[in-house]
SEDOSE-675659 format. One record per residue: x, y, z of N, C-alpha, C in turn; residue in one letter; residue number from 1. Coordinates in Angstrom, 1 decimal. Example, Ala and Ser with C-alpha at 12.3 -4.5 7.8 and 13.67 -1.06 7.14 Angstrom:
2
pt nx:13.2&ny:-5.7&nz:7.8&cax:12.3&cay:-4.5&caz:7.8&cx:13.2&cy:-3.3&cz:7.8&res:A&n:1
pt nx:12.8&ny:-2.2&nz:7.1&cax:13.7&cay:-1.1&caz:7.1&cx:12.9&cy:0.0&cz:7.9&res:S&n:2
REM end
This chain:
126
pt nx:-21.9&ny:-53.1&nz:-137.7&cax:-20.9&cay:-53.8&caz:-137.0&cx:-19.6&cy:-53.5&cz:-137.6&res:M&n:1
pt nx:-18.8&ny:-52.6&nz:-137.0&cax:-17.5&cay:-52.3&caz:-137.6&cx:-16.4&cy:-53.4&cz:-137.3&res:A&n:2
pt nx:-15.7&ny:-53.8&nz:-138.3&cax:-14.7&cay:-54.8&caz:-138.1&cx:-13.3&cy:-54.1&cz:-138.3&res:K&n:3
pt nx:-12.4&ny:-54.3&nz:-137.4&cax:-11.1&cay:-53.7&caz:-137.4&cx:-10.1&cy:-54.6&cz:-137.9&res:Y&n:4
pt nx:-9.2&ny:-54.1&nz:-138.7&cax:-8.1&cay:-54.9&caz:-139.2&cx:-7.1&cy:-55.1&cz:-138.1&res:T&n:5
pt nx:-6.2&ny:-56.1&nz:-138.3&cax:-5.2&cay:-56.3&caz:-137.2&cx:-4.2&cy:-55.1&cz:-137.1&res:Q&n:6
pt nx:-4.0&ny:-54.5&nz:-138.2&cax:-3.1&cay:-53.3&caz:-138.2&cx:-3.7&cy:-52.2&cz:-137.4&res:K&n:7
pt nx:-5.0&ny:-52.0&nz:-137.5&cax:-5.7&cay:-51.0&caz:-136.7&cx:-5.6&cy:-51.3&cz:-135.2&res:Q&n:8
pt nx:-5.8&ny:-52.6&nz:-134.9&cax:-5.8&cay:-53.0&caz:-133.5&cx:-4.4&cy:-52.9&cz:-132.9&res:I&n:9
pt nx:-3.4&ny:-53.2&nz:-133.7&cax:-2.0&cay:-53.1&caz:-133.3&cx:-1.6&cy:-51.6&cz:-133.0&res:D&n:10
pt nx:-2.1&ny:-50.8&nz:-133.9&cax:-1.8&cay:-49.3&caz:-133.8&cx:-2.5&cy:-48.8&cz:-132.5&res:K&n:11
pt nx:-3.7&ny:-49.2&nz:-132.3&cax:-4.5&cay:-48.8&caz:-131.1&cx:-3.7&cy:-49.2&cz:-129.8&res:Y&n:12
pt nx:-3.3&ny:-50.5&nz:-129.8&cax:-2.6&cay:-51.0&caz:-128.6&cx:-1.3&cy:-50.3&cz:-128.4&res:N&n:13
pt nx:-0.6&ny:-50.0&nz:-129.5&cax:0.7&cay:-49.3&caz:-129.4&cx:0.5&cy:-47.9&cz:-128.8&res:R&n:14
pt nx:-0.6&ny:-47.2&nz:-129.3&cax:-0.9&cay:-45.9&caz:-128.8&cx:-1.3&cy:-45.9&cz:-127.3&res:Q&n:15
pt nx:-2.0&ny:-46.9&nz:-126.9&cax:-2.4&cay:-47.0&caz:-125.5&cx:-1.2&cy:-47.3&cz:-124.6&res:K&n:16
pt nx:-0.3&ny:-48.1&nz:-125.1&cax:1.0&cay:-48.4&caz:-124.3&cx:1.8&cy:-47.2&cz:-124.2&res:Y&n:17
pt nx:1.9&ny:-46.4&nz:-125.3&cax:2.7&cay:-45.2&caz:-125.2&cx:2.1&cy:-44.2&cz:-124.3&res:I&n:18
pt nx:0.8&ny:-44.1&nz:-124.3&cax:0.1&cay:-43.1&caz:-123.4&cx:0.3&cy:-43.5&cz:-122.0&res:S&n:19
pt nx:0.3&ny:-44.8&nz:-121.7&cax:0.5&cay:-45.3&caz:-120.3&cx:1.9&cy:-44.9&cz:-119.9&res:E&n:20
pt nx:2.9&ny:-45.1&nz:-120.8&cax:4.3&cay:-44.7&caz:-120.4&cx:4.4&cy:-43.2&cz:-120.2&res:M&n:21
pt nx:3.8&ny:-42.4&nz:-121.0&cax:3.8&cay:-41.0&caz:-120.9&cx:3.2&cy:-40.6&cz:-119.5&res:E&n:22
pt nx:2.1&ny:-41.2&nz:-119.2&cax:1.4&cay:-41.0&caz:-117.9&cx:2.3&cy:-41.2&cz:-116.8&res:K&n:23
pt nx:3.1&ny:-42.4&nz:-116.8&cax:4.0&cay:-42.7&caz:-115.8&cx:5.1&cy:-41.6&cz:-115.7&res:I&n:24
pt nx:5.7&ny:-41.2&nz:-116.8&cax:6.7&cay:-40.2&caz:-116.8&cx:6.3&cy:-38.9&cz:-116.2&res:S&n:25
pt nx:5.1&ny:-38.5&nz:-116.6&cax:4.5&cay:-37.2&caz:-116.0&cx:4.3&cy:-37.3&cz:-114.5&res:K&n:26
pt nx:3.8&ny:-38.5&nz:-114.1&cax:3.6&cay:-38.7&caz:-112.6&cx:5.0&cy:-38.7&cz:-111.9&res:N&n:27
pt nx:5.9&ny:-39.3&nz:-112.5&cax:7.3&cay:-39.4&caz:-111.9&cx:7.8&cy:-37.9&cz:-111.7&res:L&n:28
pt nx:7.7&ny:-37.2&nz:-112.8&cax:8.2&cay:-35.8&caz:-112.8&cx:7.5&cy:-35.0&cz:-111.7&res:F&n:29
pt nx:6.2&ny:-35.1&nz:-111.6&cax:5.4&cay:-34.4&caz:-110.6&cx:5.8&cy:-34.8&cz:-109.2&res:R&n:30
pt nx:6.0&ny:-36.1&nz:-109.0&cax:6.3&cay:-36.6&caz:-107.6&cx:7.7&cy:-36.2&cz:-107.2&res:M&n:31
pt nx:8.7&ny:-36.3&nz:-108.2&cax:10.0&cay:-35.9&caz:-107.8&cx:10.1&cy:-34.4&cz:-107.5&res:F&n:32
pt nx:9.4&ny:-33.6&nz:-108.2&cax:9.4&cay:-32.2&caz:-108.0&cx:8.8&cy:-31.8&cz:-106.7&res:R&n:33
pt nx:7.7&ny:-32.5&nz:-106.2&cax:7.0&cay:-32.2&caz:-105.0&cx:7.7&cy:-32.6&cz:-103.8&res:D&n:34
pt nx:8.2&ny:-31.7&nz:-103.0&cax:8.9&cay:-32.1&caz:-101.8&cx:8.1&cy:-32.7&cz:-100.7&res:K&n:35
pt nx:6.7&ny:-32.6&nz:-100.8&cax:5.8&cay:-33.2&caz:-99.8&cx:5.6&cy:-34.7&cz:-100.0&res:N&n:36
pt nx:6.0&ny:-35.2&nz:-101.1&cax:5.7&cay:-36.6&caz:-101.4&cx:6.8&cy:-37.4&cz:-100.7&res:V&n:37
pt nx:6.3&ny:-38.5&nz:-99.9&cax:7.3&cay:-39.3&caz:-99.2&cx:7.4&cy:-40.6&cz:-100.0&res:N&n:38
pt nx:8.3&ny:-41.5&nz:-99.5&cax:8.6&cay:-42.7&caz:-100.3&cx:7.5&cy:-43.7&cz:-100.4&res:S&n:39
pt nx:6.6&ny:-43.7&nz:-99.3&cax:5.5&cay:-44.7&caz:-99.4&cx:4.5&cy:-44.2&cz:-100.4&res:N&n:40
pt nx:4.2&ny:-42.9&nz:-100.5&cax:3.2&cay:-42.4&caz:-101.5&cx:3.8&cy:-42.7&cz:-102.9&res:E&n:41
pt nx:5.1&ny:-42.4&nz:-103.1&cax:5.8&cay:-42.6&caz:-104.3&cx:5.7&cy:-44.1&cz:-104.7&res:F&n:42
pt nx:6.0&ny:-45.0&nz:-103.8&cax:6.1&cay:-46.4&caz:-104.1&cx:4.7&cy:-46.9&cz:-104.5&res:K&n:43
pt nx:3.6&ny:-46.6&nz:-103.7&cax:2.3&cay:-47.1&caz:-104.1&cx:1.8&cy:-46.6&cz:-105.4&res:T&n:44
pt nx:2.1&ny:-45.3&nz:-105.7&cax:1.6&cay:-44.7&caz:-107.0&cx:2.4&cy:-45.4&cz:-108.2&res:K&n:45
pt nx:3.7&ny:-45.5&nz:-108.0&cax:4.5&cay:-46.1&caz:-109.1&cx:4.1&cy:-47.6&cz:-109.4&res:I&n:46
pt nx:4.0&ny:-48.3&nz:-108.3&cax:3.6&cay:-49.7&caz:-108.4&cx:2.2&cy:-49.9&cz:-109.1&res:L&n:47
pt nx:1.3&ny:-49.0&nz:-108.8&cax:0.0&cay:-49.0&caz:-109.4&cx:0.1&cy:-48.7&cz:-110.9&res:L&n:48
pt nx:0.8&ny:-47.6&nz:-111.2&cax:1.0&cay:-47.2&caz:-112.6&cx:1.7&cy:-48.3&cz:-113.5&res:L&n:49
pt nx:2.7&ny:-48.9&nz:-112.9&cax:3.4&cay:-49.9&caz:-113.6&cx:2.6&cy:-51.2&cz:-113.8&res:V&n:50
pt nx:1.8&ny:-51.5&nz:-112.8&cax:0.9&cay:-52.7&caz:-112.9&cx:-0.1&cy:-52.5&cz:-114.1&res:S&n:51
pt nx:-0.6&ny:-51.2&nz:-114.2&cax:-1.5&cay:-50.9&caz:-115.3&cx:-0.8&cy:-51.1&cz:-116.7&res:K&n:52
pt nx:0.5&ny:-50.7&nz:-116.7&cax:1.3&cay:-50.8&caz:-117.9&cx:1.5&cy:-52.3&cz:-118.2&res:L&n:53
pt nx:1.8&ny:-53.1&nz:-117.2&cax:2.0&cay:-54.5&caz:-117.5&cx:0.8&cy:-55.3&cz:-117.9&res:K&n:54
pt nx:-0.4&ny:-54.7&nz:-117.6&cax:-1.6&cay:-55.4&caz:-118.0&cx:-1.8&cy:-55.3&cz:-119.6&res:E&n:55
pt nx:-1.2&ny:-54.3&nz:-120.2&cax:-1.2&cay:-54.2&caz:-121.6&cx:-0.2&cy:-55.2&cz:-122.3&res:R&n:56
pt nx:-0.5&ny:-55.5&nz:-123.5&cax:0.5&cay:-56.3&caz:-124.3&cx:1.8&cy:-55.5&cz:-124.5&res:D&n:57
pt nx:2.9&ny:-56.2&nz:-124.2&cax:4.2&cay:-55.5&caz:-124.4&cx:4.4&cy:-55.1&cz:-125.8&res:E&n:58
pt nx:4.9&ny:-53.9&nz:-126.1&cax:5.2&cay:-53.4&caz:-127.4&cx:6.7&cy:-53.3&cz:-127.6&res:I&n:59
pt nx:7.1&ny:-53.7&nz:-128.8&cax:8.6&cay:-53.5&caz:-129.1&cx:8.7&cy:-52.1&cz:-129.8&res:R&n:60
pt nx:9.7&ny:-51.3&nz:-129.4&cax:9.9&cay:-50.0&caz:-129.9&cx:11.2&cy:-49.9&cz:-130.7&res:F&n:61
pt nx:11.1&ny:-49.2&nz:-131.8&cax:12.4&cay:-49.0&caz:-132.6&cx:12.9&cy:-47.6&cz:-132.4&res:D&n:62
pt nx:12.1&ny:-46.7&nz:-132.0&cax:12.6&cay:-45.3&caz:-131.8&cx:13.3&cy:-45.2&cz:-130.5&res:G&n:63
pt nx:14.3&ny:-44.3&nz:-130.5&cax:15.2&cay:-44.2&caz:-129.3&cx:14.5&cy:-43.7&cz:-128.1&res:E&n:64
pt nx:13.6&ny:-42.7&nz:-128.3&cax:12.9&cay:-42.1&caz:-127.1&cx:12.1&cy:-43.2&cz:-126.4&res:Y&n:65
pt nx:11.3&ny:-43.9&nz:-127.1&cax:10.4&cay:-44.9&caz:-126.5&cx:11.1&cy:-46.0&cz:-125.9&res:H&n:66
pt nx:12.2&ny:-46.4&nz:-126.5&cax:13.1&cay:-47.5&caz:-125.9&cx:13.6&cy:-47.0&cz:-124.6&res:K&n:67
pt nx:14.2&ny:-45.8&nz:-124.6&cax:14.8&cay:-45.3&caz:-123.3&cx:13.7&cy:-45.0&cz:-122.2&res:K&n:68
pt nx:12.6&ny:-44.6&nz:-122.6&cax:11.5&cay:-44.4&caz:-121.7&cx:11.1&cy:-45.7&cz:-121.0&res:L&n:69
pt nx:11.0&ny:-46.7&nz:-121.8&cax:10.6&cay:-48.0&caz:-121.3&cx:11.7&cy:-48.5&cz:-120.4&res:K&n:70
pt nx:12.9&ny:-48.4&nz:-120.7&cax:14.1&cay:-48.8&caz:-119.9&cx:14.0&cy:-48.0&cz:-118.6&res:E&n:71
pt nx:13.8&ny:-46.7&nz:-118.7&cax:13.8&cay:-45.9&caz:-117.5&cx:12.7&cy:-46.3&cz:-116.5&res:Y&n:72
pt nx:11.5&ny:-46.6&nz:-117.0&cax:10.4&cay:-47.0&caz:-116.2&cx:10.7&cy:-48.3&cz:-115.5&res:I&n:73
pt nx:11.3&ny:-49.2&nz:-116.2&cax:11.7&cay:-50.5&caz:-115.6&cx:12.8&cy:-50.3&cz:-114.6&res:N&n:74
pt nx:13.7&ny:-49.4&nz:-114.8&cax:14.7&cay:-49.1&caz:-113.8&cx:14.1&cy:-48.5&cz:-112.6&res:Q&n:75
pt nx:13.2&ny:-47.6&nz:-112.7&cax:12.6&cay:-47.0&caz:-111.5&cx:11.8&cy:-48.0&cz:-110.8&res:I&n:76
pt nx:11.1&ny:-48.9&nz:-111.5&cax:10.3&cay:-49.9&caz:-110.9&cx:11.1&cy:-50.9&cz:-110.1&res:N&n:77
pt nx:12.3&ny:-51.2&nz:-110.6&cax:13.2&cay:-52.1&caz:-109.9&cx:13.7&cy:-51.5&cz:-108.6&res:S&n:78
pt nx:14.0&ny:-50.2&nz:-108.7&cax:14.5&cay:-49.4&caz:-107.5&cx:13.4&cy:-49.4&cz:-106.4&res:K&n:79
pt nx:12.1&ny:-49.2&nz:-106.8&cax:11.0&cay:-49.0&caz:-105.9&cx:10.7&cy:-50.4&cz:-105.3&res:V&n:80
pt nx:10.8&ny:-51.5&nz:-106.1&cax:10.5&cay:-52.8&caz:-105.5&cx:11.5&cy:-53.3&cz:-104.5&res:E&n:81
pt nx:12.6&ny:-52.6&nz:-104.5&cax:13.7&cay:-53.0&caz:-103.5&cx:13.1&cy:-52.8&cz:-102.1&res:N&n:82
pt nx:13.4&ny:-53.8&nz:-101.2&cax:12.8&cay:-53.7&caz:-99.8&cx:13.3&cy:-52.6&cz:-99.0&res:Q&n:83
pt nx:14.5&ny:-52.1&nz:-99.3&cax:15.1&cay:-51.0&caz:-98.5&cx:14.7&cy:-49.6&cz:-99.0&res:E&n:84
pt nx:13.8&ny:-49.5&nz:-99.9&cax:13.4&cay:-48.2&caz:-100.5&cx:12.7&cy:-47.4&cz:-99.4&res:F&n:85
pt nx:13.2&ny:-46.3&nz:-98.9&cax:12.7&cay:-45.5&caz:-97.9&cx:12.9&cy:-44.0&cz:-98.2&res:D&n:86
pt nx:12.5&ny:-43.2&nz:-97.3&cax:12.6&cay:-41.7&caz:-97.5&cx:14.0&cy:-41.3&cz:-97.8&res:D&n:87
pt nx:15.0&ny:-41.8&nz:-97.1&cax:16.4&cay:-41.4&caz:-97.3&cx:16.8&cy:-41.7&cz:-98.8&res:I&n:88
pt nx:16.5&ny:-42.9&nz:-99.2&cax:16.9&cay:-43.3&caz:-100.6&cx:16.1&cy:-42.5&cz:-101.6&res:I&n:89
pt nx:14.9&ny:-42.2&nz:-101.3&cax:14.0&cay:-41.4&caz:-102.2&cx:14.6&cy:-40.0&cz:-102.3&res:F&n:90
pt nx:15.0&ny:-39.4&nz:-101.2&cax:15.6&cay:-38.1&caz:-101.3&cx:16.9&cy:-38.1&cz:-102.0&res:D&n:91
pt nx:17.7&ny:-39.2&nz:-101.9&cax:19.0&cay:-39.2&caz:-102.6&cx:18.8&cy:-39.3&cz:-104.1&res:E&n:92
pt nx:17.8&ny:-40.1&nz:-104.6&cax:17.7&cay:-40.3&caz:-106.0&cx:16.8&cy:-39.2&cz:-106.7&res:I&n:93
pt nx:16.2&ny:-38.3&nz:-105.9&cax:15.2&cay:-37.4&caz:-106.4&cx:15.9&cy:-36.5&cz:-107.5&res:R&n:94
pt nx:17.0&ny:-35.8&nz:-107.2&cax:17.6&cay:-34.9&caz:-108.1&cx:18.2&cy:-35.6&cz:-109.3&res:D&n:95
pt nx:18.8&ny:-36.7&nz:-109.1&cax:19.4&cay:-37.5&caz:-110.2&cx:18.3&cy:-37.9&cz:-111.2&res:V&n:96
pt nx:17.2&ny:-38.4&nz:-110.6&cax:16.1&cay:-38.9&caz:-111.5&cx:15.4&cy:-37.7&cz:-112.2&res:E&n:97
pt nx:15.3&ny:-36.6&nz:-111.6&cax:14.8&cay:-35.4&caz:-112.2&cx:15.6&cy:-35.0&cz:-113.5&res:M&n:98
pt nx:16.9&ny:-35.1&nz:-113.3&cax:17.8&cay:-34.8&caz:-114.5&cx:17.6&cy:-35.9&cz:-115.6&res:S&n:99
pt nx:17.5&ny:-37.1&nz:-115.2&cax:17.3&cay:-38.2&caz:-116.1&cx:16.0&cy:-38.0&cz:-116.9&res:N&n:100
pt nx:14.9&ny:-37.6&nz:-116.2&cax:13.6&cay:-37.3&caz:-116.8&cx:13.8&cy:-36.1&cz:-117.8&res:L&n:101
pt nx:14.5&ny:-35.1&nz:-117.4&cax:14.7&cay:-34.0&caz:-118.3&cx:15.5&cy:-34.4&cz:-119.6&res:N&n:102
pt nx:16.4&ny:-35.3&nz:-119.4&cax:17.1&cay:-35.8&caz:-120.6&cx:16.2&cy:-36.5&cz:-121.6&res:R&n:103
pt nx:15.3&ny:-37.3&nz:-121.0&cax:14.3&cay:-38.0&caz:-121.8&cx:13.4&cy:-37.0&cz:-122.5&res:L&n:104
pt nx:13.0&ny:-36.0&nz:-121.8&cax:12.1&cay:-34.9&caz:-122.4&cx:12.9&cy:-34.2&cz:-123.6&res:Q&n:105
pt nx:14.1&ny:-33.9&nz:-123.4&cax:14.9&cay:-33.3&caz:-124.4&cx:15.0&cy:-34.2&cz:-125.6&res:K&n:106
pt nx:15.2&ny:-35.5&nz:-125.4&cax:15.3&cay:-36.5&caz:-126.5&cx:14.0&cy:-36.5&cz:-127.2&res:L&n:107
pt nx:12.9&ny:-36.5&nz:-126.5&cax:11.5&cay:-36.5&caz:-127.1&cx:11.3&cy:-35.2&cz:-128.0&res:K&n:108
pt nx:11.7&ny:-34.1&nz:-127.4&cax:11.5&cay:-32.8&caz:-128.1&cx:12.4&cy:-32.6&cz:-129.2&res:N&n:109
pt nx:13.6&ny:-33.2&nz:-129.1&cax:14.6&cay:-33.1&caz:-130.2&cx:14.1&cy:-33.8&cz:-131.5&res:N&n:110
pt nx:13.3&ny:-34.8&nz:-131.3&cax:12.8&cay:-35.6&caz:-132.5&cx:11.6&cy:-34.8&cz:-133.1&res:N&n:111
pt nx:11.0&ny:-33.9&nz:-132.5&cax:9.8&cay:-33.2&caz:-133.0&cx:10.1&cy:-32.1&cz:-134.0&res:N&n:112
pt nx:11.3&ny:-31.5&nz:-134.0&cax:11.5&cay:-30.3&caz:-134.8&cx:11.7&cy:-30.6&cz:-136.3&res:Y&n:113
pt nx:12.8&ny:-31.3&nz:-136.6&cax:13.0&cay:-31.5&caz:-138.0&cx:13.3&cy:-33.0&cz:-138.3&res:K&n:114
pt nx:12.8&ny:-33.4&nz:-139.4&cax:13.1&cay:-34.8&caz:-139.9&cx:14.4&cy:-34.9&cz:-140.5&res:K&n:115
pt nx:15.0&ny:-36.0&nz:-140.6&cax:16.4&cay:-36.2&caz:-141.2&cx:16.4&cy:-35.7&cz:-142.6&res:D&n:116
pt nx:15.4&ny:-36.0&nz:-143.4&cax:15.4&cay:-35.7&caz:-144.8&cx:15.4&cy:-34.1&cz:-145.0&res:K&n:117
pt nx:14.9&ny:-33.4&nz:-144.0&cax:14.9&cay:-31.9&caz:-144.1&cx:16.2&cy:-31.4&cz:-143.6&res:H&n:118
pt nx:16.9&ny:-32.1&nz:-142.6&cax:18.1&cay:-31.6&caz:-142.1&cx:19.2&cy:-31.7&cz:-143.2&res:K&n:119
pt nx:19.2&ny:-32.7&nz:-144.0&cax:20.2&cay:-32.8&caz:-145.1&cx:20.1&cy:-31.7&cz:-146.1&res:S&n:120
pt nx:18.8&ny:-31.3&nz:-146.4&cax:18.6&cay:-30.2&caz:-147.3&cx:19.2&cy:-28.9&cz:-146.8&res:K&n:121
pt nx:18.9&ny:-28.7&nz:-145.5&cax:19.4&cay:-27.4&caz:-144.8&cx:20.9&cy:-27.4&cz:-144.8&res:A&n:122
pt nx:21.6&ny:-28.5&nz:-144.5&cax:23.0&cay:-28.5&caz:-144.4&cx:23.7&cy:-28.3&cz:-145.8&res:S&n:123
pt nx:23.0&ny:-28.8&nz:-146.9&cax:23.5&cay:-28.6&caz:-148.2&cx:23.4&cy:-27.2&cz:-148.7&res:N&n:124
pt nx:22.5&ny:-26.5&nz:-148.2&cax:22.3&cay:-25.1&caz:-148.7&cx:23.4&cy:-24.1&cz:-148.2&res:E&n:125
pt nx:24.0&ny:-24.5&nz:-147.1&cax:25.0&cay:-23.6&caz:-146.5&cx:26.4&cy:-23.6&cz:-147.2&res:D&n:126
REM end
């Protein structure tokens, strides 16, 4: 009978929350890119994904990427929950939200290349 420490449980819950957010962002990207998706399909899918995310315990993030991703998901959710959300509004926000998702991806990828401690060494060598 394996017993897990609270730290291990917290780490597991954090990873699950992050993977749910990543899943939402990937689905958003796919649906914004696909011209055959209409507002009703978009709305049902997003509401389903966000409800799964809300079932998990909310996690506080310190990193910029995860904070912004969480804010972005909440922002999209509030737009979708609006009663007037229809195909016209969906088509209007499609390009804008694609660029916002691209900015989030750039932010995520920017953090992967070099750590700050390595950047300072590289700048001192020049």
